[in-house]
C-alpha positions as CSV (number, residue, x, y, z in Angstrom):
1,M,153.1,132.6,129.4
2,S,152.3,134.3,126.0
3,S,154.7,136.3,123.9
4,E,152.8,139.5,124.5
5,N,153.2,139.2,128.2
6,S,156.9,138.5,127.7
7,Q,157.3,141.7,125.6
8,G,155.4,143.7,128.1
9,N,158.0,143.0,130.8
10,G,159.8,146.3,131.4
11,G,163.1,144.6,132.0
12,A,163.2,143.1,128.5
13,E,161.8,146.1,126.4
14,G,165.2,147.0,124.9
15,A,166.5,143.5,124.6
16,P,167.7,142.1,121.2
17,P,165.6,139.5,119.5
18,E,168.1,136.7,120.2
19,Q,167.9,137.3,124.0
20,L,164.1,137.5,123.9
21,A,164.1,134.1,122.1
22,F,166.3,132.7,124.8
23,I,164.1,134.1,127.6
24,R,161.0,132.6,126.0
25,E,162.6,129.1,125.7
26,S,163.8,129.2,129.3
27,V,160.4,130.2,130.6
28,R,158.7,127.5,128.5
29,R,161.0,124.8,129.9
30,A,160.5,126.1,133.4
31,G,156.7,125.8,133.0
32,T,157.0,122.1,132.4
33,P,157.0,120.1,135.6
34,R,160.2,118.0,136.0
35,A,161.2,115.3,138.4
36,K,163.5,116.3,141.2
37,P,166.9,114.5,141.0
38,R,167.5,111.9,143.7
39,T,163.8,111.7,144.6
40,W,162.4,111.6,141.0
41,R,159.0,112.6,142.2
42,G,156.5,112.1,139.4
43,A,159.2,110.7,137.0
44,A,158.3,107.9,134.7
45,L,159.9,104.5,135.4
46,A,161.9,102.5,133.0
47,K,159.7,100.6,130.5
48,E,161.7,97.4,130.8
49,L,163.0,95.9,134.0
50,P,161.9,98.9,136.2
51,V,163.2,97.3,139.4
52,A,166.8,97.5,140.6
53,R,168.1,95.1,143.2
54,V,170.7,97.0,145.2
55,L,173.3,96.0,147.8
56,V,173.5,99.0,150.2
57,D,176.9,99.7,151.7
58,K,175.8,99.5,155.4
59,G,178.1,96.6,156.5
60,V,175.9,95.5,159.4
61,L,174.8,91.8,159.6
62,H,171.1,92.3,160.1
63,L,171.0,94.3,156.8
64,D,173.1,91.8,154.8
65,R,170.6,91.4,152.0
66,Y,169.4,93.1,148.8
67,F,166.9,96.0,148.6
68,D,164.7,96.8,145.7
69,Y,164.4,100.3,144.2
70,A,162.5,101.8,141.2
71,V,164.5,102.8,138.2
72,P,163.6,106.2,136.7
73,E,163.4,106.3,132.9
74,E,166.3,108.9,132.8
75,L,168.6,106.4,134.6
76,D,167.6,103.4,132.5
77,A,170.6,103.4,130.2
78,D,173.2,103.8,133.0
79,A,171.6,101.7,135.7
80,Q,173.1,98.4,134.6
81,P,174.2,95.5,136.8
82,G,177.6,96.1,138.5
83,V,177.5,99.9,138.6
84,R,177.8,102.1,141.7
85,V,174.6,103.8,142.7
86,R,173.3,106.1,145.5
87,V,170.0,105.4,147.1
88,R,167.8,106.8,149.8
89,F,167.9,104.4,152.8
90,G,165.9,104.5,156.1
91,A,162.5,105.9,155.1
92,G,159.5,104.4,156.7
93,R,156.2,103.4,155.2
94,H,154.6,106.7,156.2
95,R,157.0,108.6,153.9
96,V,155.1,107.8,150.7
97,R,154.1,110.4,148.2
98,E,152.5,109.9,144.8
99,G,153.1,106.1,145.2
100,R,156.8,106.6,145.8
101,R,158.7,106.1,149.1
102,E,160.7,109.2,150.0
103,G,163.1,110.3,152.8
104,G,166.1,108.6,154.3
105,G,169.7,109.4,154.0
106,L,171.8,109.0,150.8
107,I,174.0,106.0,150.9
108,D,176.3,104.2,148.4
109,G,175.6,100.8,147.0
110,F,176.0,98.4,144.0
111,L,173.3,97.6,141.5
112,V,173.2,93.8,141.5
113,E,170.5,93.0,138.9
114,R,167.5,94.4,137.1
115,L,164.1,92.8,137.5
116,A,160.6,93.1,135.9
117,E,158.9,93.2,139.3
118,S,159.8,93.2,143.0
119,D,159.0,90.7,145.7
120,Y,158.3,93.6,148.0
121,A,154.6,94.5,148.1
122,G,154.9,98.1,149.3
123,P,155.9,101.2,147.4
124,L,159.6,101.5,146.3
125,A,161.9,104.4,146.5
126,A,163.7,105.4,143.3
127,L,167.4,105.2,142.6
128,A,168.8,108.5,143.6
129,Q,171.8,108.5,141.3
130,V,174.0,106.3,139.1
131,V,177.5,107.4,140.4
132,S,179.2,106.0,137.3
133,P,178.2,103.9,134.3
134,E,181.4,101.8,134.7
135,P,180.4,98.3,135.8
136,V,182.8,97.3,138.6
137,L,181.0,94.4,140.2
138,S,180.9,91.3,138.0
139,E,178.8,88.3,138.7
140,E,182.0,86.3,139.4
141,L,183.3,88.8,141.9
142,L,179.9,89.0,143.6
143,G,179.8,85.2,144.0
144,L,183.3,85.2,145.4
145,A,182.5,88.0,147.9
146,R,179.4,86.1,149.0
147,A,181.4,82.9,149.6
148,V,184.0,84.8,151.6
149,A,181.3,86.5,153.7
150,D,179.6,83.2,154.5
151,R,182.9,81.5,155.4
152,Y,184.0,84.2,157.8
153,A,180.6,85.1,159.3
154,G,180.7,88.6,157.8
155,S,178.6,90.9,155.7
156,L,178.7,91.1,151.9
157,A,179.1,94.9,152.0
158,D,182.3,94.6,154.2
159,V,183.8,92.1,151.7
160,L,183.1,94.3,148.8
161,Q,184.8,97.2,150.5
162,L,187.9,95.0,150.4
163,A,187.3,93.8,146.9
164,V,186.4,97.0,145.0
165,P,188.8,99.9,145.4
166,P,187.5,103.5,145.8
167,R,186.4,105.2,142.7
168,S,188.5,107.7,140.8
169,A,186.6,109.6,138.1
170,R,189.8,110.7,136.3
171,A,190.9,107.0,136.1
172,E,187.5,105.9,134.7
173,Q,187.7,108.5,131.9
174,R,191.0,107.2,130.6
175,P,190.7,104.3,128.2
176,S,192.5,101.1,128.9
177,P,195.0,99.8,126.3
178,A,194.1,97.0,123.9
179,P,194.9,93.5,125.2
180,L,198.1,91.9,123.8
181,P,198.1,88.5,122.2
182,P,199.1,85.5,124.3
183,P,202.9,85.1,124.7
184,P,204.7,81.9,123.7
185,A,205.1,79.2,126.3
186,P,208.3,79.7,128.3
187,E,211.0,77.1,128.8
188,A,211.2,75.1,132.0
189,G,214.3,77.0,133.2
190,S,215.0,76.5,136.9
191,W,211.7,74.6,137.3
192,A,213.7,71.6,136.1
193,R,215.3,71.5,139.5
194,Y,212.1,70.2,141.0
195,E,210.4,66.8,140.6
196,N,207.5,67.3,138.2
197,G,208.4,71.0,137.9
198,A,208.6,70.9,134.1
199,A,205.4,68.9,133.9
200,F,203.6,71.5,136.1
201,L,204.7,74.3,133.7
202,A,203.6,72.3,130.7
203,A,200.2,71.6,132.2
204,L,199.6,75.3,132.7
205,A,200.6,76.1,129.2
206,S,198.3,73.5,127.8
207,G,195.2,74.8,129.6
208,G,195.3,72.4,132.5
209,A,194.4,73.2,136.2
210,P,197.1,71.5,138.3
211,R,197.1,72.1,142.1
212,A,200.5,72.1,143.9
213,V,202.2,73.0,147.1
214,W,205.7,74.3,146.1
215,N,208.6,74.1,148.5
216,A,211.0,76.5,146.9
217,L,214.8,75.9,147.0
218,P,216.8,78.6,148.8
219,G,218.2,81.4,146.7
220,P,216.8,84.2,144.5
221,A,215.4,82.0,141.7
222,W,211.9,81.7,143.2
223,S,210.7,85.0,141.7
224,A,211.8,84.0,138.2
225,E,210.0,80.6,138.7
226,L,206.8,82.4,139.7
227,A,207.1,84.6,136.6
228,R,207.5,81.5,134.4
229,A,204.3,80.0,135.9
230,V,202.4,83.2,135.0
231,A,203.9,83.2,131.5
232,A,202.8,79.6,130.9
233,T,199.3,80.4,132.0
234,L,199.1,83.5,129.7
235,A,200.4,81.3,126.8
236,S,197.2,79.2,127.2
237,G,195.0,82.3,126.7
238,R,194.0,82.5,130.4
239,G,194.7,85.0,133.2
240,A,196.9,84.6,136.3
241,L,196.9,86.1,139.8
242,V,199.9,86.1,142.2
243,V,199.6,87.4,145.8
244,V,202.7,88.1,147.9
245,P,203.1,89.4,151.4
246,D,204.5,92.9,150.8
247,G,205.5,95.5,148.3
248,R,209.2,94.6,148.3
249,T,208.3,91.0,147.2
250,A,205.8,92.2,144.7
251,S,208.5,94.5,143.1
252,R,210.8,91.5,142.6
253,V,208.1,89.4,140.9
254,D,207.1,92.5,138.9
255,A,210.7,92.9,137.7
256,E,211.0,89.3,136.7
257,L,207.7,89.4,134.7
258,T,208.7,92.5,132.9
259,A,212.1,90.9,132.0
260,L,210.3,87.8,130.7
261,L,207.2,89.2,129.0
262,G,207.9,92.9,128.5
263,E,205.7,95.8,129.4
264,G,201.9,95.8,129.3
265,R,201.1,92.2,130.0
266,H,200.6,92.4,133.8
267,A,199.5,94.9,136.5
268,L,201.1,95.6,139.8
269,L,198.5,96.2,142.5
270,T,200.1,97.5,145.7
271,A,199.2,100.3,148.1
272,D,202.4,102.2,147.1
273,A,200.9,103.0,143.7
274,G,198.4,105.5,145.1
275,P,194.6,105.5,144.8
276,E,194.3,106.8,141.3
277,K,197.0,104.7,139.7
278,R,195.9,101.6,141.6
279,Y,192.3,102.1,140.4
280,R,193.4,102.7,136.9
281,Q,195.3,99.4,136.9
282,W,192.4,97.6,138.5
283,L,190.1,98.9,135.8
284,A,192.5,97.6,133.1
285,V,192.2,94.2,134.7
286,R,188.4,94.5,135.0
287,R,188.1,95.5,131.3
288,G,190.3,92.6,130.1
289,S,193.2,94.8,128.9
290,V,195.6,93.0,131.3
291,R,195.4,89.3,132.0
292,A,198.0,88.9,134.8
293,V,198.1,90.6,138.3
294,V,200.8,90.7,140.9
295,G,200.0,92.3,144.2
296,T,199.7,92.3,147.9
297,R,196.8,91.2,150.1
298,A,194.0,93.3,148.5
299,A,194.8,91.8,145.1
300,M,193.3,88.5,146.1
301,F,190.0,89.9,144.8
302,A,191.4,91.2,141.5
303,P,188.8,90.7,138.8
304,V,191.1,88.8,136.4
305,Q,189.1,87.5,133.4
306,D,189.2,83.8,132.5
307,L,191.3,83.0,135.5
308,G,193.7,80.1,134.9
309,L,196.1,80.3,137.9
310,V,196.0,81.6,141.4
311,A,199.3,81.6,143.4
312,V,200.2,82.8,146.8
313,W,203.8,83.1,148.1
314,D,204.7,82.6,151.8
315,D,201.2,82.0,153.1
316,G,202.4,81.9,156.7
317,D,203.3,85.7,156.7
318,D,201.1,87.8,159.0
319,S,200.5,90.3,156.1
320,H,198.3,87.7,154.3
321,S,195.7,88.0,157.1
322,E,193.3,91.0,156.5
323,Q,192.7,93.2,159.6
324,H,189.4,94.6,158.4
325,A,186.2,92.8,158.9
326,P,185.5,90.0,158.2
327,Q,189.3,89.4,158.3
328,P,189.8,86.9,155.5
329,H,193.1,85.2,154.8
330,T,194.6,85.3,151.3
331,R,195.2,81.6,151.2
332,D,191.6,80.7,151.9
333,V,190.2,83.3,149.5
334,L,192.4,81.9,146.7
335,L,191.3,78.4,147.5
336,L,187.7,79.6,147.1
337,R,188.6,81.2,143.7
338,A,190.4,78.0,142.6
339,A,187.2,76.0,143.4
340,Q,184.9,78.6,141.9
341,D,186.8,79.2,138.6
342,K,188.1,75.6,138.4
343,C,191.6,77.0,137.8
344,A,195.2,76.0,138.8
345,F,196.4,76.7,142.3
346,L,200.0,77.2,143.5
347,L,201.0,77.7,147.1
348,G,204.7,78.4,147.4
349,G,207.4,79.4,149.9
350,W,210.8,78.5,151.3
351,S,209.0,77.0,154.3
352,C,205.8,75.1,154.7
353,T,202.8,75.9,156.8
354,V,200.5,73.3,158.5
355,E,197.7,74.3,156.2
356,A,199.9,73.6,153.1
357,A,200.8,70.2,154.5
358,Q,197.1,69.5,155.0
359,L,196.3,70.3,151.3
360,V,198.9,67.7,150.3
361,E,197.9,65.1,153.0
362,S,194.2,65.3,151.9
363,G,195.2,64.8,148.2
364,W,193.7,68.1,147.1
365,A,197.2,69.3,145.9
366,R,200.4,67.6,145.0
367,P,203.8,68.4,146.4
368,L,206.3,70.2,144.2
369,V,209.7,69.6,145.8
370,A,213.3,69.0,144.9
371,V,215.3,65.9,145.6
372,R,217.6,65.9,148.6
373,E,220.7,66.3,146.5
374,Q,219.3,69.6,145.1
375,V,218.4,70.8,148.5
376,R,221.8,70.1,149.9
377,A,223.5,71.8,147.0
378,A,221.4,75.0,147.4
379,A,221.2,75.3,151.2
380,P,223.8,76.8,153.4
381,L,225.6,75.0,156.3
382,V,223.5,75.4,159.5
383,R,225.3,75.3,162.9
384,T,223.7,75.6,166.3
385,V,224.6,77.1,169.7
386,G,222.6,75.8,172.7
387,D,222.4,76.6,176.4
388,Q,225.2,74.2,177.2
389,D,227.5,75.8,174.7
390,L,226.7,79.2,176.1
391,A,227.4,78.1,179.6
392,R,230.9,76.9,178.6
393,D,231.6,79.9,176.5
394,E,233.5,82.7,178.3
395,A,232.7,85.2,175.4
396,A,229.0,84.5,175.6
397,R,228.9,85.3,179.3
398,A,230.7,88.5,178.8
399,A,228.9,89.6,175.7
400,R,225.8,88.6,173.7
401,L,227.4,86.6,171.0
402,P,229.1,83.2,171.5
403,S,232.6,82.5,170.2
404,L,231.2,80.5,167.3
405,A,229.2,83.4,166.1
406,W,232.1,85.8,166.3
407,Q,234.2,83.4,164.3
408,V,231.5,83.0,161.6
409,V,231.1,86.7,161.4
410,R,234.9,87.3,161.1
411,D,235.2,84.6,158.4
412,G,232.1,85.8,156.5
413,L,233.2,89.4,156.3
414,R,236.2,88.3,154.3
415,L,233.8,87.1,151.6
416,G,230.9,89.5,151.6
417,P,228.0,90.8,153.8
418,V,226.8,89.1,156.9
419,L,223.2,89.1,158.0
420,V,222.2,89.3,161.7
421,Q,218.6,88.6,162.5
422,V,217.3,89.9,165.8
423,P,213.7,89.1,167.0
424,R,213.0,92.6,168.4
425,R,213.5,96.1,167.1
426,G,214.7,99.0,169.2
427,Y,217.5,99.2,171.7
428,V,216.8,96.9,174.7
429,P,213.1,96.0,174.6
430,R,213.1,93.9,177.8
431,M,215.1,94.2,181.0
432,A,215.8,91.7,183.9
433,C,217.6,91.6,187.1
434,A,221.3,91.0,186.5
435,Q,221.6,88.7,189.5
436,C,218.5,86.5,189.6
437,R,217.2,87.1,186.0
438,A,213.7,88.0,187.3
439,P,211.9,90.2,184.8
440,A,212.1,93.9,185.7
441,R,208.6,95.4,186.2
442,C,207.2,98.9,186.9
443,R,206.4,99.7,190.5
444,H,203.2,101.5,189.5
445,C,201.5,99.2,187.0
446,A,203.7,96.0,187.0
447,G,204.4,96.6,183.3
448,P,207.7,95.4,181.7
449,L,210.6,97.8,181.8
450,E,212.2,98.7,178.5
451,A,215.3,100.6,177.5
452,R,214.6,102.4,174.2
453,D,217.9,104.4,174.3
454,A,220.9,104.6,176.6
455,G,219.0,106.5,179.3
456,A,216.9,105.3,182.2
457,P,214.5,102.4,181.6
458,R,210.8,103.2,181.1
459,C,207.6,101.2,181.6
460,G,206.2,99.7,178.4
461,W,202.7,100.1,179.6
462,C,202.4,103.4,181.4
463,G,205.5,105.0,180.1
464,R,206.9,106.1,183.5
465,E,210.6,106.4,183.9
466,E,212.2,104.1,186.5
467,G,215.4,105.6,187.8
468,S,215.8,103.8,191.2
469,W,214.7,100.3,190.4
470,H,215.6,97.4,192.7
471,C,214.7,93.7,192.4
472,P,211.8,92.6,194.7
473,E,213.1,89.0,194.5
474,C,216.8,89.3,195.5
475,G,217.2,93.0,196.2
476,G,219.7,93.6,193.4
477,F,220.0,97.0,191.7
478,R,221.6,96.0,188.4
479,L,219.7,95.4,185.2
480,R,220.6,93.3,182.2
481,A,219.2,92.9,178.8
482,Q,216.6,90.1,178.7
483,V,215.9,90.5,174.9
484,V,218.2,92.9,173.1
485,G,216.9,94.9,170.2
486,A,218.2,95.5,166.7
487,R,219.8,98.9,167.4
488,R,221.7,97.7,170.4
489,T,223.0,94.7,168.5
490,A,224.1,97.0,165.7
491,E,225.9,99.1,168.3
492,E,227.7,96.1,169.8
493,L,228.8,94.8,166.4
494,G,229.9,98.2,165.3
495,R,232.3,98.4,168.3
496,A,233.5,94.8,167.7
497,F,234.2,95.4,163.9
498,P,235.0,99.1,163.7
499,A,236.2,99.0,160.1
500,V,233.1,97.4,158.8
501,P,229.9,99.4,157.9
502,V,226.8,98.4,159.8
503,R,223.3,98.7,158.3
504,T,220.0,98.2,160.0
505,S,216.7,97.2,158.5
506,G,213.5,97.2,160.5
507,R,210.1,98.8,161.0
508,E,211.2,102.4,160.8
509,H,213.5,101.9,157.7
510,V,213.4,98.7,155.6
511,L,216.1,98.1,153.1
512,D,215.3,96.4,149.8
513,T,218.9,95.4,148.8
514,V,222.4,95.8,150.0
515,P,225.7,95.7,148.0
516,G,227.8,92.6,147.9
517,A,230.7,94.3,149.7
518,P,231.6,93.2,153.3
519,A,229.1,94.7,155.8
520,L,227.1,93.8,158.8
521,V,223.3,93.9,158.1
522,V,221.2,93.8,161.3
523,S,217.5,93.1,160.6
524,T,214.3,92.2,162.4
525,P,212.4,89.1,161.0
526,G,210.7,89.8,157.7
527,A,212.8,93.0,156.9
528,E,215.9,91.2,155.6
529,P,217.2,92.9,152.5
530,V,218.5,90.9,149.5
531,A,222.3,91.0,149.1
532,E,223.9,91.0,145.7
533,G,225.4,87.6,145.3
534,G,223.9,86.4,148.6
535,Y,225.1,86.8,152.2
536,A,228.4,85.1,153.2
537,A,226.9,84.1,156.6
538,A,223.9,84.7,158.8
539,L,223.4,84.9,162.6
540,L,220.0,84.0,164.0
541,L,220.0,85.4,167.5
542,D,217.7,84.9,170.5
543,G,215.9,81.9,169.1
544,W,214.3,81.3,172.5
545,A,212.4,84.6,172.2
546,M,210.5,83.3,169.1
547,L,210.2,79.7,170.3
548,G,209.0,80.7,173.7
549,R,205.9,82.7,172.6
550,P,202.7,81.3,174.1
551,D,201.1,80.5,170.8
552,L,200.2,77.4,168.9
553,R,202.2,78.5,165.8
554,A,205.4,79.6,167.7
555,G,207.5,76.7,166.4
556,E,206.2,76.9,162.8
557,D,206.6,80.7,162.7
558,A,210.1,80.6,164.1
559,L,211.2,78.0,161.5
560,R,209.6,80.1,158.7
561,R,211.5,83.2,159.7
562,W,214.8,81.4,160.1
563,I,214.5,79.7,156.7
564,A,213.5,83.0,155.1
565,A,216.7,84.6,156.4
566,S,218.9,81.5,155.7
567,A,217.6,81.3,152.1
568,L,219.3,84.6,151.4
569,V,222.7,83.0,152.3
570,R,225.0,81.5,149.7
571,P,225.0,77.7,149.3
572,Q,227.3,75.6,151.5
573,G,229.6,75.0,148.5
574,D,230.3,78.7,148.2
575,G,231.1,79.0,151.9
576,G,227.6,80.0,153.2
577,T,227.1,79.4,156.9
578,V,224.2,80.0,159.3
579,V,224.5,80.0,163.1
580,V,221.3,79.8,165.1
581,V,221.4,80.5,168.8
582,A,218.7,78.1,170.1
583,E,218.5,74.7,171.8
584,P,219.6,72.1,169.2
585,T,217.2,69.4,170.4
586,L,214.1,71.4,169.6
587,R,212.1,70.2,166.6
588,P,212.1,73.6,164.6
589,V,215.9,73.8,165.1
590,Q,216.4,70.3,163.8
591,A,214.2,71.0,160.8
592,L,216.4,74.1,160.0
593,V,219.6,72.0,160.3
594,R,218.2,69.4,157.9
595,W,216.4,72.0,155.8
596,D,213.2,70.0,156.1
597,P,210.3,72.4,156.6
598,V,207.9,69.9,155.0
599,G,208.7,67.2,157.5
600,H,208.2,69.6,160.3
601,A,204.8,70.7,159.0
602,V,203.7,67.1,158.6
603,R,204.6,66.2,162.2
604,E,202.8,69.4,163.4
605,L,199.7,68.4,161.4
606,A,199.7,65.0,163.0
607,E,199.9,66.4,166.5
608,R,197.1,68.9,165.9
609,A,194.9,66.1,164.5
610,E,195.3,64.3,167.8
611,L,194.5,67.4,169.8
612,G,191.7,68.6,167.6
613,F,193.3,72.0,166.7
614,P,193.2,73.9,163.4
615,P,193.5,73.3,160.6
616,V,192.2,69.8,161.2
617,S,189.2,71.3,163.0
618,R,187.4,74.6,162.4
619,M,187.5,77.2,165.2
620,A,186.1,80.6,165.9
621,A,187.2,83.1,168.5
622,V,184.6,85.2,170.4
623,S,186.1,88.2,172.2
624,G,184.7,91.0,174.4
625,S,183.9,92.0,177.9
626,P,183.1,89.0,180.2
627,E,179.4,89.6,180.5
628,V,178.8,90.2,176.8
629,V,180.8,87.1,175.8
630,T,179.0,84.9,178.3
631,E,175.6,86.2,177.0
632,F,176.6,85.7,173.4
633,L,177.7,82.1,173.9
634,Q,174.5,81.3,175.7
635,M,172.2,82.8,172.9
636,V,174.0,81.4,169.9
637,E,172.5,78.1,168.5
638,L,175.7,76.2,167.9
639,P,175.9,72.9,165.9
640,P,175.5,69.9,168.1
641,E,179.1,68.9,167.6
642,A,180.5,72.3,168.7
643,E,182.7,72.5,171.8
644,V,183.2,75.7,173.7
645,L,186.6,76.3,175.3
646,G,186.8,79.0,177.9
647,P,186.2,82.0,178.1
648,V,189.7,83.0,179.4
649,P,191.1,86.4,180.2
650,L,193.1,88.2,177.4
651,P,196.2,90.2,178.2
652,V,195.4,93.9,178.9
653,T,196.5,96.2,176.1
654,P,199.0,98.7,177.5
655,L,198.1,102.4,177.4
656,A,201.2,103.1,175.4
657,A,200.0,100.7,172.6
658,S,196.5,102.0,172.3
659,R,197.1,103.7,169.0
660,S,198.7,100.7,167.4
661,R,196.2,98.0,168.6
662,R,194.7,95.8,165.9
663,A,191.0,95.5,165.0
664,G,189.3,93.2,167.5
665,A,192.0,93.7,170.2
666,P,190.8,94.9,173.7
667,P,190.8,98.6,174.2
668,A,193.7,99.9,176.3
669,G,193.3,99.2,180.0
670,E,190.1,97.1,179.6
671,Q,189.9,93.4,180.6
672,W,188.5,91.2,177.9
673,V,187.9,87.5,177.7
674,R,187.9,85.2,174.7
675,G,186.0,82.0,174.1
676,L,187.0,79.4,171.5
677,V,184.3,77.4,169.6
678,R,185.6,74.3,167.9
679,V,183.8,72.0,165.4
680,P,185.0,68.9,163.5
681,P,185.8,69.0,159.8
682,G,182.8,69.6,157.5
683,R,180.9,71.7,160.1
684,G,182.7,75.0,159.6
685,S,179.8,76.5,157.4
686,A,177.3,75.6,160.1
687,L,179.4,77.3,162.8
688,A,179.9,80.4,160.7
689,A,176.1,80.6,160.0
690,A,175.2,80.2,163.6
691,L,177.6,82.9,164.8
692,K,176.5,85.3,162.0
693,A,172.8,84.8,162.9
694,A,173.5,85.5,166.6
695,Q,175.5,88.7,165.7
696,A,172.7,89.9,163.4
697,A,170.1,89.3,166.2
698,R,172.2,91.4,168.6
699,M,172.6,94.2,166.2
700,A,168.9,94.2,165.3
701,R,168.1,94.6,169.0
702,G,170.4,97.6,169.1
703,S,173.0,96.2,171.5
704,G,175.7,98.8,171.7
705,V,178.4,96.6,173.3
706,A,180.6,95.0,170.7
707,V,181.5,91.3,170.4
708,W,184.3,90.4,168.1
709,V,183.9,87.1,166.1
710,R,186.7,85.8,164.1
711,I,186.7,82.5,162.1
712,D,189.9,80.5,162.1
713,P,192.0,83.1,164.0
714,P,195.8,82.7,163.2
715,D,196.7,83.2,166.9
716,I,194.8,81.2,169.4
717,G,197.5,81.0,172.2
């Protein structure tokens, strides 16, 4: 368009010269053909490395591979490996225009690498957008995610959803602080209580990579000992990563690290921080500003630079098992990181899992324990109440607590708070006939009757109220508590000790700490608050409820929960006493009395080796409807050594629990089955690859019925 034509436009006759110049420049730019963003039709490609290899965020197994895209010249500078991108995905070969594939929906992804040419012979679509120039996916993190996906028969995209937090533009715009110089090596401190404890700390400070399974002494010193291990690693100029089960535990380690090292040397990665703050802290770790991380489960993927130590506390806790696909476990991910980065490894806890015992038995890690004299000095006195004691006890027949428990509570309240651990929350979670002890069930659906308050019992499955129940076995009309919940226990103790305050800690309200003044603290397992100066005594009620669970880990888990509660009690020399209501002859009870969780784990490991159960063998669970599971097990090409157990029916999920069911659990009211596939040691990778290939084939065919595959399930019945 010429200047004369522009001046002849009636709408611009009276315009000032500056506005006319602006109109001419706008028209001149509009006349030049430009590439349309997100399709880049007609745009020139990058002169160097014009191909971008992208991992699309689809999360389906048959698309678990990289896809090549063309890099427009305008995106050349920002399209670097590790950045987030958006691409067009799903266009067919017929959607090609001017040599460029078009169409498909926009989808997120990660740019993995830049290439000079593509292996794909057809036309490439162009990168639609570089979401952010911030590189968030390093080569080390990508390698770890791929190893986790292969181990758990999952997709790389699903693992990266767990490893890389959602983006916050405001957090990316804020610069991270400059890294601080390495701190001085700490003193051994309370690590001197353990055999080779000081040597372990010295090896970390000198740049070594020791691997240890640490059986911590009871008491509050464990968090300070973890902090010293992190400080020793930082002193060597390397990074450290500590993963704990929950936010309360992370806060304790965070406070110890701050007291030992000061502010700015570590990051706290928990869900309580909120998305923006958590992403900002994650970026500080990714950029190298912070070299140490303490966090909960998701922190196992934290991109710590020059990693020198990975540590996990209480690996038997359920919180360490991820519920989103492919459901990795913190312990196994950190084992992969230790092997990948050739760094130190520390697995610690008051108790000891069978997996931890296997690491020591195989020679991969060394034990970090205290001598028996130190254990006896730090542990409380443990007393037991069995079935024979309860039968002879008049108080136990009239009330829930035996005479020994009442006596221990009475004596403990003179010295400080008393902890009462109850396996169930609520009021009276389970009911039974008062005459013949037969479980009370609903007349409509045969579900268990529960008393959630002082009113009439209700069905735990269908929720119907049962006001006129009678026992079908003996005809009785009276109900008794089969398993009493935390609130009912608190009510009974409050009536027995009216002048003593009663506090409860459980799912609805979890206490972090309680004062050292006399009080009754009723808690469910895992929610026990820390008492100032320690508890004077502890009662571990209804031990049979935890030991009687139909699960391979019932004994191990019961011992772990008992020891976790007992470790908060004062030492025996200071009057600390623990009473456990369980059969004294059972192995977990004896291990608690002797305070020997390592010996219990070693014996459990030997029995599982004889039976071929995990962790000696590798196992996978395949769950779904009966027809689908049978079809899947027939089509999968399992290794020759594989052994299929089942399928067997799974318990039907009650309708009342449909909202709280976990990933992979049967839908409410549906009958599912589960088959177990077992292979000997060394064949776990082949099993995972075979199951992943079969799942990918089903998805590629468009099979709409889901089959849940889980490698090394923590609960196998």
